[in-house]
C-alpha positions as CSV (number, residue, x, y, z in Angstrom):
1,M,-12.8,-0.6,-25.3
2,K,-11.9,2.8,-26.8
3,R,-13.6,4.3,-24.2
4,I,-11.7,2.4,-21.3
5,A,-8.5,3.6,-23.0
6,T,-10.2,7.2,-23.6
7,W,-10.7,7.4,-20.1
8,A,-7.2,6.1,-19.2
9,L,-5.6,8.6,-20.9
10,Y,-7.8,11.2,-19.3
11,G,-6.7,9.6,-16.1
12,V,-3.0,9.8,-17.0
13,G,-3.0,13.6,-17.9
14,A,-5.0,15.0,-14.8
15,L,-2.3,13.0,-12.8
16,A,0.5,14.4,-14.9
17,I,-1.3,18.1,-14.4
18,A,-1.6,17.5,-10.7
19,Y,2.0,16.3,-10.6
20,L,3.1,19.5,-12.2
21,A,0.9,21.6,-10.0
22,L,2.4,20.1,-7.0
23,Y,5.6,20.3,-8.2
24,A,5.1,24.1,-9.0
25,Y,3.8,24.9,-5.5
26,A,6.8,23.2,-3.6
27,A,9.4,24.9,-6.0
28,F,7.4,28.1,-5.4
29,T,6.5,28.2,-1.8
30,G,9.8,26.2,-0.5
31,R,12.9,27.6,1.3
32,D,15.4,28.9,-0.4
33,L,18.7,26.1,-0.3
34,Q,22.4,27.8,-0.2
35,P,25.3,26.4,-0.4
36,G,27.0,25.2,2.7
37,D,23.2,25.2,4.6
38,P,23.5,22.4,6.7
39,I,20.7,19.7,6.4
40,H,18.6,18.6,9.1
41,I,18.5,14.9,9.5
42,F,15.7,14.2,12.4
43,R,16.1,11.0,14.4
44,K,15.2,9.7,17.9
45,P,17.3,10.6,20.6
46,D,17.3,7.3,22.2
47,A,18.3,5.2,19.0
48,P,21.1,3.0,18.6
49,S,24.3,4.2,17.0
50,Y,25.0,1.3,14.5
51,S,28.5,2.9,13.7
52,V,30.1,1.6,16.2
53,L,29.1,-1.6,15.4
54,S,29.8,-1.6,11.6
55,T,33.4,-0.8,12.2
56,S,33.7,-3.3,15.1
57,L,32.9,-5.6,12.5
58,R,35.1,-5.2,9.6
59,A,38.0,-7.8,9.0
């Protein structure tokens, strides 16, 4: 049981190190965000617009 707990601890530590490495990679290679930059949200052009439906259902 002690051996399983040790390997579980090693696994959690390896996952934490991998997460930190990916975070550092994303932080150093990512695009710098400036205040006022538009946020690009991509959606399908033929997707229905639900904003009209939600306003018509309000009482």
